[in-house]
C-alpha positions as CSV (number, residue, x, y, z in Angstrom):
1,M,-0.1,-0.1,0.1
2,K,1.5,3.3,-1.0
3,D,2.3,6.3,1.2
4,E,-1.4,8.3,-0.3
5,E,-3.1,5.0,0.0
6,I,-2.6,4.7,3.4
7,V,-2.9,8.2,4.6
8,R,-6.4,8.3,2.7
9,K,-7.3,5.0,4.4
10,V,-7.0,6.1,7.9
11,L,-8.7,9.2,7.0
12,E,-11.6,8.2,5.6
13,I,-11.9,5.8,8.5
14,S,-11.5,8.4,11.1
15,G,-14.2,10.5,9.1
16,F,-12.0,13.4,8.2
17,Q,-11.9,15.1,4.4
18,E,-7.8,15.8,5.1
19,L,-5.1,16.1,7.5
20,N,-4.4,19.1,10.1
21,P,-1.8,21.3,9.9
22,V,-0.2,19.2,13.3
23,Q,-0.4,16.2,10.8
24,K,0.7,17.8,7.8
25,L,4.1,19.1,9.7
26,A,4.6,15.3,11.2
27,I,4.7,14.0,7.3
28,K,6.5,17.0,6.1
29,K,8.9,15.7,9.1
30,G,9.5,12.1,7.7
31,L,6.4,10.9,9.6
32,L,6.3,8.2,6.5
33,K,9.6,7.7,6.1
34,G,10.5,6.2,9.2
35,K,11.9,9.1,11.1
36,N,12.1,9.2,15.0
37,L,9.3,12.1,16.0
38,V,8.5,14.2,18.9
39,V,4.9,15.7,18.6
40,F,4.2,18.4,20.8
41,A,0.6,19.7,20.2
42,P,-2.4,20.5,22.3
43,T,-5.1,18.8,23.1
44,A,-7.1,17.2,20.5
45,S,-5.1,18.5,18.0
46,G,-4.8,14.8,16.3
47,K,-1.8,13.2,17.2
48,T,-2.8,9.9,17.8
49,L,-4.1,10.0,14.5
50,I,-0.2,10.5,13.4
51,A,0.2,7.2,15.5
52,E,-2.3,5.6,13.1
53,I,-0.8,6.8,10.0
54,A,2.6,5.6,11.2
55,A,1.1,1.9,12.4
56,L,-0.5,1.5,9.2
57,K,2.9,1.9,7.2
58,T,4.2,-0.3,9.7
59,I,1.9,-3.0,9.9
60,L,0.8,-3.1,6.3
61,E,3.9,-2.0,4.3
62,K,6.8,-2.9,6.5
63,K,5.0,-6.1,7.8
64,K,6.1,-4.8,11.6
65,K,4.5,-4.7,15.0
66,A,3.2,-1.4,16.1
67,I,3.6,-1.0,20.1
68,Y,1.5,2.1,21.7
69,L,2.7,2.7,25.1
70,V,0.4,4.6,27.8
71,P,1.0,5.2,31.6
72,L,-2.7,4.5,32.4
73,V,-4.8,1.0,32.3
74,A,-8.1,3.6,31.4
75,L,-6.5,5.1,28.4
76,A,-5.1,1.7,27.0
77,N,-8.5,0.3,27.2
78,E,-9.9,3.6,25.6
79,K,-7.1,3.2,22.8
80,Y,-7.8,0.0,22.0
81,S,-11.7,0.1,21.4
82,E,-10.6,2.5,19.6
83,F,-8.2,1.0,17.7
84,K,-9.6,-2.1,17.5
85,K,-13.0,-0.9,16.2
86,K,-11.3,1.0,13.3
87,Y,-8.8,-1.0,11.8
88,E,-10.0,-4.7,12.2
89,K,-11.8,-4.2,9.5
90,L,-8.2,-4.0,7.7
91,G,-7.1,-7.2,9.1
92,I,-5.0,-5.8,11.3
93,K,-4.9,-7.8,14.4
94,V,-5.4,-5.2,17.8
95,A,-4.1,-6.6,21.1
96,L,-4.3,-5.0,24.8
97,S,-2.3,-6.2,27.8
98,V,-1.8,-4.5,30.9
99,G,-2.2,-6.8,34.0
100,D,-0.1,-9.4,35.0
101,Y,3.4,-8.8,35.2
102,D,5.0,-12.2,35.7
103,S,3.7,-13.7,32.1
104,S,5.3,-13.0,28.8
105,D,2.0,-13.2,27.5
106,P,3.6,-15.2,23.9
107,W,-0.2,-14.5,22.2
108,L,0.6,-11.4,21.5
109,G,3.0,-12.9,19.1
110,K,0.1,-13.1,16.9
111,Y,-1.0,-9.8,17.2
112,D,-0.2,-6.8,14.9
113,W,-1.1,-3.6,17.0
114,I,-0.3,-3.8,21.1
115,I,-1.6,-1.7,23.2
116,L,0.8,-1.6,26.3
117,S,0.9,0.3,29.6
118,N,4.4,1.5,30.3
119,E,5.1,-1.5,33.2
120,K,3.5,-3.9,31.4
121,M,5.9,-3.2,28.6
122,D,8.5,-3.5,31.0
123,S,8.0,-6.6,32.3
124,L,7.4,-7.9,28.9
125,L,11.5,-7.5,28.2
126,R,12.1,-9.0,31.8
127,H,10.6,-12.0,30.7
128,K,12.8,-11.8,27.7
129,V,10.0,-11.7,25.2
130,E,10.3,-13.7,21.9
131,W,8.5,-10.8,19.4
132,I,10.3,-7.8,20.1
133,D,12.4,-8.1,17.2
134,E,9.3,-7.9,15.1
135,V,8.3,-4.5,16.3
136,G,9.1,-1.4,14.0
137,L,7.4,1.2,15.7
138,I,6.8,2.3,19.3
139,V,4.5,5.1,20.1
140,A,4.9,6.6,23.7
141,D,1.5,9.0,24.5
142,E,1.4,11.2,27.4
143,V,5.4,11.0,27.2
144,H,6.2,14.4,29.6
145,L,5.3,11.9,32.7
146,I,9.0,11.3,32.8
147,N,8.8,14.1,34.4
148,D,6.6,12.0,37.0
149,V,8.4,11.1,39.8
150,G,6.1,8.1,40.1
151,R,5.7,7.0,37.0
152,G,8.7,8.9,34.9
153,P,11.9,6.8,35.6
154,T,10.3,3.6,34.6
155,L,9.2,5.2,31.1
156,E,12.6,7.0,31.0
157,V,14.5,3.5,31.6
158,L,11.9,1.8,29.1
159,L,12.4,4.0,26.3
160,T,16.3,4.1,27.1
161,L,16.1,0.2,26.4
162,L,13.8,0.1,23.2
163,K,16.1,2.3,21.6
164,T,19.0,0.1,22.2
165,I,17.4,-3.0,21.5
166,L,15.4,-1.6,18.4
167,P,17.7,0.8,17.2
168,K,16.1,0.7,13.3
169,A,12.4,1.2,14.9
170,Q,10.6,4.3,14.2
171,F,9.9,6.1,17.6
172,L,6.9,8.8,18.0
173,L,6.6,10.6,21.5
174,L,3.6,12.6,21.7
175,S,2.5,14.9,24.3
176,A,0.4,18.3,24.7
177,T,2.5,19.8,27.4
178,I,6.1,20.1,26.6
179,S,8.5,23.5,26.7
180,N,11.6,21.9,26.3
181,A,11.0,19.1,23.5
182,K,14.0,19.8,21.5
183,E,16.4,18.6,24.3
184,L,13.8,15.3,24.6
185,A,14.2,15.1,20.6
186,E,17.8,15.0,20.6
187,W,18.0,12.9,23.3
188,I,16.0,10.4,21.8
189,G,17.0,11.2,18.1
190,A,14.1,12.5,16.9
191,K,12.8,15.7,14.8
192,V,10.2,18.0,16.7
193,V,6.7,18.3,15.6
194,Y,5.6,21.6,17.4
195,S,2.3,23.4,16.6
196,D,-0.2,25.4,18.7
197,W,-2.8,24.7,16.3
198,R,-6.0,23.4,17.5
199,P,-9.5,22.5,16.3
200,V,-11.2,24.3,18.7
201,K,-9.7,27.7,20.0
202,I,-9.5,27.8,24.0
203,Y,-9.9,31.0,25.6
204,K,-8.2,31.5,29.0
205,G,-9.1,33.2,32.1
206,V,-10.2,34.1,35.6
207,V,-13.3,34.1,37.6
208,F,-13.9,36.5,40.5
209,D,-15.9,39.0,41.8
210,S,-19.2,37.8,39.7
211,K,-17.3,38.3,36.5
212,M,-15.4,36.3,34.0
213,K,-12.6,37.9,32.7
214,L,-11.7,35.9,29.1
215,Y,-8.2,37.4,27.7
216,E,-8.6,37.3,23.9
217,K,-12.6,37.6,23.7
218,G,-13.4,40.4,26.8
219,E,-15.2,40.3,30.4
220,I,-18.5,38.5,30.9
221,K,-20.9,39.8,33.8
222,L,-22.4,36.5,35.8
223,R,-24.8,36.3,38.3
224,E,-24.4,38.2,41.8
225,D,-27.2,36.3,43.9
226,V,-25.4,33.3,43.8
227,S,-21.9,31.7,44.9
228,L,-18.9,32.6,42.1
229,E,-19.3,28.5,41.2
230,I,-22.9,28.4,41.0
231,S,-22.7,31.5,38.5
232,V,-20.2,30.1,36.2
233,I,-22.6,26.9,35.9
234,D,-25.5,29.2,35.1
235,W,-23.4,30.8,32.1
236,V,-22.6,27.4,31.1
237,L,-26.0,25.9,30.9
238,K,-27.3,29.3,29.5
239,Q,-25.4,28.0,26.8
240,R,-26.6,24.6,26.4
241,K,-23.1,23.0,27.4
242,Q,-21.3,21.2,30.3
243,A,-18.8,21.6,32.3
244,L,-15.4,19.9,34.4
245,I,-14.7,21.6,37.4
246,F,-11.2,20.5,39.0
247,V,-10.6,20.8,43.0
248,S,-7.8,19.5,45.1
249,T,-9.2,17.0,47.0
250,R,-12.1,14.0,47.2
251,K,-13.7,15.5,50.1
252,K,-14.2,19.1,48.1
253,A,-15.2,17.2,44.6
254,E,-17.9,15.6,47.0
255,S,-19.2,18.8,48.3
256,L,-18.9,21.2,45.6
257,A,-20.6,18.4,43.5
258,E,-23.5,18.1,45.8
259,K,-24.0,21.9,46.0
260,I,-24.4,22.1,42.4
261,S,-26.3,19.7,41.9
262,K,-28.9,21.3,43.6
263,F,-28.4,24.3,41.6
264,V,-28.7,22.4,38.0
265,L,-32.0,19.9,39.0
266,K,-33.8,22.8,38.8
267,K,-32.7,23.3,35.0
268,I,-33.4,20.0,33.4
269,G,-36.7,18.3,31.9
270,K,-38.5,15.4,33.1
271,A,-37.3,13.3,30.3
272,E,-33.6,13.8,31.3
273,K,-34.7,13.6,34.7
274,N,-36.2,9.5,34.5
275,L,-33.0,9.0,32.2
276,L,-30.6,9.9,35.2
277,K,-32.9,8.3,37.6
278,K,-31.6,5.0,35.8
279,L,-28.0,5.7,35.8
280,G,-28.1,6.9,39.7
281,D,-29.8,3.5,40.1
282,E,-26.9,1.5,38.5
283,I,-24.1,3.5,39.6
284,E,-25.9,3.1,43.0
285,N,-25.8,-0.5,42.5
286,V,-22.7,-1.8,41.5
287,L,-21.5,-3.4,45.0
288,E,-24.1,-5.8,46.4
289,V,-24.7,-3.6,49.1
290,P,-24.2,0.0,48.3
291,T,-21.9,2.1,50.7
292,R,-23.2,5.5,51.3
293,Q,-20.5,7.0,48.8
294,C,-22.3,4.8,46.4
295,K,-25.6,5.9,47.7
296,K,-24.5,10.1,47.7
297,E,-22.6,9.6,44.2
298,A,-26.2,8.3,42.8
299,E,-28.2,11.0,44.4
300,I,-26.5,13.4,42.7
301,V,-25.9,12.1,39.6
302,R,-29.8,11.6,39.8
303,R,-29.6,16.0,39.6
304,G,-27.3,15.9,36.6
305,V,-23.7,16.1,38.6
306,A,-21.2,14.1,39.6
307,F,-18.0,13.9,41.4
308,H,-15.2,11.5,40.0
309,Y,-12.0,10.5,41.6
310,S,-10.1,7.3,42.4
311,G,-11.7,6.4,44.9
312,L,-14.8,5.8,43.2
313,L,-15.1,2.0,41.7
314,Y,-13.9,1.4,37.8
315,K,-17.5,0.7,37.0
316,Q,-18.8,3.8,38.5
317,R,-16.4,5.8,36.6
318,R,-17.0,4.7,33.6
319,L,-20.9,4.8,33.7
320,I,-20.4,8.9,35.0
321,E,-18.3,9.2,31.7
322,E,-20.7,7.8,29.7
323,G,-23.5,10.0,30.9
324,F,-21.3,12.8,30.7
325,R,-20.7,12.0,27.1
326,R,-24.1,11.7,26.5
327,G,-25.3,14.9,27.5
328,L,-26.9,13.8,30.6
329,I,-24.4,14.6,33.3
330,K,-24.2,18.2,33.0
331,V,-21.5,19.0,35.3
332,I,-18.5,16.7,36.8
333,V,-16.1,18.0,39.5
334,A,-13.2,16.1,39.8
335,T,-9.4,15.8,41.2
336,P,-6.8,16.4,38.9
337,S,-6.0,12.7,38.1
338,L,-8.9,13.0,35.6
339,A,-6.7,15.3,33.8
340,Y,-4.2,12.3,32.9
341,G,-7.1,9.8,32.0
342,V,-9.3,9.1,29.3
343,N,-10.8,11.7,26.7
344,L,-13.4,13.6,28.4
345,P,-13.3,16.8,27.2
346,S,-16.1,19.7,27.9
347,F,-17.2,23.0,27.0
348,L,-16.0,24.9,30.2
349,V,-13.1,23.7,32.5
350,G,-13.0,25.3,35.3
351,I,-9.5,25.2,38.2
352,K,-10.9,26.0,41.5
353,D,-7.7,25.0,43.2
354,V,-4.1,25.8,42.2
355,R,-2.7,24.8,45.2
356,R,-2.1,21.1,46.5
357,Y,-0.8,19.9,50.5
358,Y,2.4,17.9,50.8
359,P,2.9,16.5,54.7
360,G,5.8,18.2,55.9
361,V,6.0,20.6,53.2
362,G,2.3,22.2,53.3
363,S,0.8,24.0,50.4
364,V,2.0,24.6,47.4
365,Y,1.4,25.9,44.0
366,L,0.4,23.4,41.0
367,P,3.1,23.4,38.0
368,V,2.1,24.9,35.0
369,L,2.3,21.8,32.8
370,E,-0.7,20.0,35.0
371,V,-2.9,23.4,34.9
372,E,-2.3,23.2,31.1
373,Q,-2.9,19.7,31.4
374,M,-6.7,20.3,32.9
375,M,-7.1,23.7,30.7
376,G,-6.2,21.0,27.4
377,R,-9.5,19.2,28.4
378,S,-11.9,22.4,27.2
379,G,-13.3,22.7,24.1
380,R,-14.8,19.6,22.3
381,P,-14.4,19.6,18.5
382,A,-17.6,18.0,17.6
383,F,-19.6,20.3,19.1
384,D,-18.0,23.9,20.2
385,E,-16.8,26.6,18.2
386,Y,-14.4,27.3,21.2
387,G,-13.8,25.9,24.4
388,V,-13.1,28.1,27.6
389,A,-11.0,27.8,30.6
390,V,-11.1,29.3,33.4
391,L,-9.1,29.8,37.0
392,F,-11.4,30.6,40.4
393,A,-9.8,33.7,42.0
394,K,-10.7,35.4,45.4
395,N,-10.4,38.8,44.2
396,E,-9.1,40.9,41.3
397,E,-5.2,40.9,42.6
398,E,-5.1,36.9,43.1
399,A,-6.6,37.0,39.8
400,D,-4.3,38.9,37.9
401,L,-1.1,36.3,39.6
402,L,-2.9,33.2,38.4
403,A,-3.3,34.6,35.3
404,Q,0.5,35.8,35.0
405,Q,1.7,32.3,36.3
406,Y,-1.0,29.9,34.5
407,I,-2.0,31.5,31.7
408,F,0.8,33.8,30.3
409,G,3.7,31.8,32.4
410,E,6.0,29.1,30.3
411,S,5.5,25.9,31.2
412,E,8.4,23.8,33.5
413,R,10.9,22.1,31.6
414,I,10.6,17.9,31.4
415,R,13.1,16.7,34.0
416,S,14.3,13.3,34.3
417,K,13.1,11.9,37.8
418,L,15.7,8.5,37.6
419,A,17.9,9.8,40.5
420,V,15.4,8.3,43.4
421,E,16.8,5.6,44.8
422,P,13.9,2.9,45.0
423,V,13.5,3.1,40.9
424,L,17.7,2.5,40.4
425,R,17.4,-0.9,42.6
426,I,14.7,-2.1,40.7
427,H,15.9,-1.2,37.2
428,T,19.6,-2.2,38.2
429,L,18.3,-5.6,39.2
430,S,16.4,-5.7,36.0
431,L,19.0,-5.3,33.6
432,I,21.5,-7.6,35.3
433,A,18.7,-10.3,35.3
434,S,17.7,-9.6,31.5
435,G,21.5,-10.1,30.9
436,F,21.0,-6.6,29.6
437,C,24.2,-5.7,32.1
438,N,26.8,-8.1,33.4
439,S,29.5,-5.1,34.8
440,E,29.8,-1.9,36.8
441,K,31.0,-0.7,33.3
442,S,28.4,-2.0,30.9
443,L,25.4,-0.4,33.8
444,M,26.7,2.8,33.8
445,N,27.2,2.6,30.0
446,F,23.2,2.2,30.1
447,F,22.7,4.6,32.4
448,E,24.4,7.1,30.2
449,K,22.6,6.9,27.1
450,T,19.1,7.6,29.4
451,F,17.5,11.1,29.4
452,F,19.0,12.1,32.7
453,A,22.6,11.5,31.4
454,Y,21.7,14.1,28.9
455,Q,20.3,16.8,30.6
456,F,22.9,16.5,33.2
457,G,26.1,15.7,31.2
458,D,27.3,12.4,32.7
459,V,26.0,9.6,35.4
460,Y,28.1,11.2,38.0
461,L,25.5,11.8,40.6
462,I,23.8,8.7,40.4
463,E,27.2,6.6,40.2
464,E,27.8,5.9,43.9
465,K,24.1,5.1,44.5
466,I,24.3,2.3,41.5
467,L,27.7,1.0,43.4
468,D,25.7,1.3,46.7
469,I,22.7,-0.6,45.1
470,L,24.9,-3.4,43.7
471,E,26.4,-3.9,47.2
472,L,22.8,-4.2,48.3
473,L,22.1,-6.6,45.5
474,K,25.2,-8.6,46.7
475,E,24.5,-9.0,50.2
476,W,20.7,-10.0,49.4
477,K,22.3,-12.8,47.2
478,F,20.3,-11.4,44.6
479,I,23.1,-11.5,42.3
480,R,26.8,-12.7,42.3
481,E,30.3,-12.3,40.7
482,K,31.0,-15.5,38.1
483,R,34.2,-15.0,35.9
484,G,34.4,-11.2,36.0
485,K,31.2,-10.8,35.7
486,I,28.0,-10.1,37.4
487,V,25.3,-12.8,37.2
488,P,22.0,-12.9,39.0
489,T,21.2,-15.6,41.0
490,L,18.1,-17.7,40.7
491,V,16.0,-16.0,43.5
492,G,17.3,-12.3,42.0
493,R,15.8,-13.2,38.7
494,R,12.8,-14.3,40.1
495,V,12.5,-10.9,42.1
496,S,12.8,-9.1,38.5
497,E,10.4,-11.0,37.1
498,L,8.1,-10.3,39.7
499,Y,8.2,-6.8,39.4
500,L,9.2,-6.2,42.7
501,D,11.5,-3.8,44.6
502,P,14.4,-5.3,45.4
503,L,14.2,-4.1,48.8
504,T,10.4,-5.5,49.5
505,A,11.5,-8.9,48.3
506,H,14.3,-9.1,50.8
507,K,11.9,-7.8,53.1
508,F,9.5,-10.8,52.3
509,L,12.7,-13.5,52.3
510,V,13.1,-11.6,56.0
511,G,9.9,-12.6,57.2
512,L,9.7,-16.3,55.9
513,E,12.4,-16.9,57.8
514,N,10.6,-15.5,60.8
515,C,7.6,-17.1,60.4
516,E,9.4,-20.1,62.7
517,K,9.9,-18.0,65.4
518,R,6.5,-16.3,65.2
519,K,2.9,-16.8,66.1
520,V,2.1,-17.3,62.5
521,S,-1.7,-16.0,61.1
522,E,-3.3,-14.8,58.4
523,F,-2.6,-11.4,59.7
524,S,0.9,-12.1,59.9
525,F,0.9,-12.5,56.1
526,L,-1.1,-9.2,55.1
527,H,1.0,-7.2,57.4
528,L,4.2,-8.4,55.4
529,V,2.6,-7.2,52.2
530,S,1.3,-3.9,53.6
531,Y,4.7,-2.9,55.2
532,C,6.5,-2.5,51.7
533,R,6.5,0.4,49.3
534,E,4.3,-0.8,46.4
535,M,1.4,-0.5,48.9
536,R,1.9,3.3,49.6
537,P,0.5,5.2,50.2
538,L,-1.3,3.4,53.3
539,L,-4.0,4.1,55.4
540,T,-2.9,7.4,57.5
541,I,-3.1,7.4,61.5
542,R,-6.0,9.8,62.4
543,S,-5.5,12.4,65.2
544,G,-6.7,10.1,68.5
545,E,-5.9,7.0,66.8
546,F,-1.6,6.6,67.9
547,Y,-2.1,5.3,71.1
548,E,-5.3,2.8,70.0
549,Y,-2.9,1.4,67.3
550,N,-0.1,1.6,69.4
551,D,-2.0,-0.9,71.9
552,L,-2.8,-3.3,69.4
553,V,0.4,-3.5,68.3
554,E,1.5,-4.9,71.4
555,K,-1.1,-6.8,71.8
556,R,-0.7,-8.6,68.1
557,R,3.4,-8.3,68.2
558,S,3.8,-12.3,67.9
559,E,2.0,-12.3,64.9
560,I,4.6,-9.7,62.8
561,L,7.3,-11.0,61.0
562,L,9.4,-7.9,60.6
563,E,11.1,-6.0,63.7
564,I,9.5,-3.7,64.5
565,P,10.9,-0.1,65.1
566,K,11.2,1.6,68.3
567,E,8.6,4.1,68.8
568,W,11.1,7.3,68.6
569,E,12.6,5.9,65.2
570,D,11.4,8.0,61.9
571,E,10.2,4.3,60.6
572,Y,7.5,4.0,63.6
573,E,4.8,6.2,61.7
574,E,5.2,4.1,58.7
575,F,5.2,0.7,60.6
576,L,1.8,2.1,62.5
577,K,0.3,2.9,59.0
578,S,1.2,-0.4,57.7
579,F,-0.4,-2.2,60.8
580,K,-3.8,-0.3,60.2
581,T,-3.8,-1.1,56.4
582,A,-3.1,-4.9,57.2
583,L,-6.0,-4.5,60.1
584,M,-8.6,-3.2,57.4
585,L,-7.5,-6.3,54.8
586,E,-7.7,-8.7,57.5
587,A,-11.5,-7.1,58.6
588,W,-12.3,-7.5,54.5
589,I,-11.5,-11.3,54.7
590,N,-13.6,-11.4,57.9
591,E,-16.7,-10.4,55.6
592,A,-16.9,-6.8,56.9
593,T,-19.0,-4.8,54.7
594,E,-17.4,-1.8,52.3
595,E,-20.2,0.5,54.3
596,Y,-17.6,-0.5,57.9
597,L,-14.4,-0.3,55.8
598,L,-15.2,3.5,54.7
599,E,-16.6,3.9,58.5
600,K,-13.7,2.5,60.7
601,F,-10.9,3.1,57.9
602,N,-12.0,6.0,56.0
603,I,-10.8,3.8,52.6
604,T,-13.3,4.1,49.8
605,P,-14.4,1.2,47.8
606,G,-12.9,2.0,44.6
607,E,-9.4,2.6,46.7
608,L,-10.5,-0.7,48.3
609,W,-10.3,-2.5,45.1
610,N,-7.1,-1.1,43.9
611,K,-5.1,-1.8,47.5
612,L,-7.1,-5.5,46.8
613,Q,-5.2,-6.2,43.4
614,I,-2.0,-4.8,44.9
615,T,-2.3,-7.2,47.9
616,D,-3.2,-10.3,45.6
617,W,-0.3,-9.5,43.3
618,L,2.4,-9.3,46.8
619,L,0.8,-12.1,47.9
620,Y,1.8,-14.4,44.8
621,S,4.9,-12.7,45.1
622,L,5.8,-14.0,48.3
623,E,4.3,-17.4,47.3
624,E,6.7,-17.8,44.8
625,L,9.8,-16.7,46.8
626,A,8.4,-18.9,49.5
627,L,8.6,-21.8,47.5
628,L,12.1,-20.5,46.2
629,S,13.3,-20.5,49.9
630,K,12.0,-24.2,50.3
631,K,9.3,-23.0,53.0
632,K,6.5,-25.2,51.2
633,E,4.9,-25.8,54.5
634,L,3.8,-22.2,54.6
635,L,2.9,-22.1,50.7
636,K,-0.7,-23.5,51.6
637,E,-1.7,-20.9,54.0
638,I,-0.3,-18.1,51.9
639,R,-2.5,-18.9,49.0
640,K,-5.2,-19.4,51.1
641,V,-5.0,-15.9,52.5
642,R,-4.7,-14.9,48.7
643,I,-8.1,-16.6,48.0
644,R,-9.7,-14.9,50.6
645,V,-8.4,-11.5,49.7
646,R,-9.7,-12.3,46.3
647,Y,-13.4,-12.9,47.5
648,G,-13.4,-11.1,50.7
649,V,-14.7,-14.2,52.8
650,K,-13.9,-16.4,55.5
651,E,-12.7,-19.9,54.7
652,E,-16.0,-21.6,55.3
653,L,-17.1,-20.0,52.2
654,L,-14.3,-20.6,49.7
655,S,-15.8,-23.1,47.9
656,L,-18.9,-21.1,47.3
657,V,-17.8,-17.9,46.2
658,K,-15.8,-19.7,43.3
659,L,-19.3,-20.4,41.7
660,E,-20.5,-17.7,38.9
661,G,-23.1,-15.4,40.3
662,I,-22.3,-15.9,44.1
663,G,-20.4,-12.9,45.4
664,R,-19.6,-12.9,49.0
665,V,-23.4,-11.3,50.2
666,R,-25.0,-14.6,48.5
667,A,-22.1,-16.9,49.6
668,R,-22.9,-16.3,53.1
669,K,-26.8,-16.7,52.8
670,L,-26.6,-19.8,51.7
671,F,-24.0,-20.6,54.5
672,N,-26.5,-19.5,56.8
673,A,-29.7,-21.3,55.0
674,G,-27.4,-24.7,55.7
675,I,-26.0,-25.1,52.2
676,R,-22.2,-25.2,52.6
677,S,-20.7,-27.1,49.5
678,I,-21.6,-27.9,45.9
679,S,-23.2,-31.1,46.8
680,D,-25.6,-29.2,49.1
681,L,-26.4,-27.0,45.7
682,R,-26.8,-29.9,43.9
683,K,-29.2,-31.1,46.2
684,I,-31.5,-28.3,47.2
685,P,-34.7,-28.0,44.9
686,I,-34.7,-24.8,42.5
687,D,-37.6,-23.3,44.0
688,R,-35.5,-23.1,47.6
689,L,-32.6,-22.1,45.8
690,A,-34.3,-19.4,44.3
691,K,-36.0,-18.0,47.7
692,I,-32.3,-16.9,49.3
693,V,-30.7,-15.8,45.9
694,G,-33.4,-15.2,43.6
695,P,-34.5,-17.0,40.5
696,T,-32.3,-16.0,37.8
697,T,-29.5,-16.5,40.3
698,A,-30.6,-20.2,41.1
699,K,-30.8,-21.1,37.6
700,K,-27.3,-19.9,37.1
701,I,-25.9,-21.8,40.0
702,K,-28.4,-25.0,39.0
703,Y,-26.8,-25.0,35.6
704,Q,-23.4,-24.9,36.6
705,V,-23.3,-27.8,39.9
706,E,-25.6,-30.3,37.7
707,G,-23.2,-31.0,35.1
708,K,-24.6,-28.8,32.2
709,K,-21.4,-26.8,32.1
710,E,-18.0,-26.9,33.8
711,V,-17.5,-25.1,37.0
712,K,-15.3,-22.5,36.3
713,E,-13.8,-20.1,38.9
714,K,-15.8,-16.8,37.9
715,Q,-13.4,-13.7,36.7
716,S,-12.4,-12.0,39.8
717,I,-14.3,-9.5,41.6
718,L,-11.7,-7.1,41.7
719,E,-12.8,-5.9,37.8
720,L,-15.3,-3.4,39.6
């Protein structure tokens, strides 16, 4: 297929007549000639379509695979759905893989276009994925996250590795917010495609004293008889449009959403109210037993508004986003996490809080880069002639300050965060375990190819840290010297494959050794996995709780597998947080409801499910290390705890919850009714079973247990 045909086909499938200025510039810079590009252009300027053109060229003409890397699972799901719908009709096989870090996913070798999270791609390289040489294109979306302390170092090391492994592959780095794109391009060996073109113009401004001052457009007078937030929403609704409002915390998101919803309710018609009621009911009943958070969200949604943050369940967030796209939900009040998630543009974006609180530091202003990311959500190409992005200010003086910093100010430079020690530990072991580096010199040579070395001129600043890490890895017996080379031990290689911080693995091994000296219980393993970096952020110790948990530590000291820090030591606060987190997990496996956990531990259902997924992975890793350490007597107990964490039940319900259609609540009802095994389910008449679990579920259960199909373990409820 010729270049012109590829471009025409992509445009036709995407519903466009011609390329836009950003896309034309990308082709001019060598997109179809295999040139590496850093595309720096506003949100909604068509960067993804540039990647699609390159992918079709790679797959159809070069007969190579295309990899699309994203930082978030939600974004990966969105891109997968989009690409699959558009391009499978051309015979292109599209795949998605974002979980299970302990697999090489050999099935991916059959696919042409593979969407992966950054961490999953890194994991595949650790497992020496066989099809890597077949890759001809690497697309890294949201590449500005190299600047992020949490996600950035993995992305940086991953790009360095891929550039080394695949020197002939084409690299496309995409972002809406990079002020030093040229520096990033020089590092990766690419050309810069820079454009400020946007299909929908954004008018940026400030809101204060009942007026909205939009630079380049003028001043708009707002209502004076209501709060500033309500006056903005009133103006948006009069335009028959929608709004996204960003606040700093989940508490503020709930509070403001409730306040706005009381106003919006008066502005929506009967037909919309009926549809919103159905949507609210669906959101409320995602869990078997709704929590007060579920009920609160549902009630606000019924009024045409929603709050949105990571503490919601995945399904609830998707329902809210879909309701917003359909125009049913008029306003979403969100924390900044939404700015980096799915594509959810709005006519107006309002930023209520430009400060964020950090423990030990206090309240600090948000980076310009982050505010630009939020503002980029304004203006919907198919619906709006223009978009509006505003900052809320208390008065004119503050409004001028905010405008100078966030509207007329320059975005911060992207800077490498590779010097963070836990990250260096993880990647140093990974490079040795994968056989990529086998000496101090080869390690330094690799790190000299990173963005960190490019920015700082050399690796002098991290060289000493790397040498210290090597000594620790030797001390922990994860690596050893063999004939003048550094090689991984069997345990070290497994730790790398499990995607663990080596320090976490070391703690696990120490804890397993201490099992002989302790009174081992389910809590012992739950605390062991809670007391590690991967579980952060841990539950906080609230005012007045210190002495309560201090006393509990003393009572359960014999069950704790690691040394307890002294109360006056810096580590004690972190230990106490891990202890509280383990108590929460223990309550969960003893069938505490989501409502109880919210009240007692202040953990929302969404946060709970995230913690359960991490706990499942860490318990699996602990099980694998116990196997390697020849602690076979512990395997059964660890596995049992892992299954109980997955389902949130006591041991007596395990045989019941594995059936499709039976959750923890129904399983307990069955058990209390004297039905305690598969055999009991076979014997019980369907009419009696229906009275306990309902007719639909009763039929589903009977269909499984009476041999009409194999009884299979249902999908993990962690997918809720």
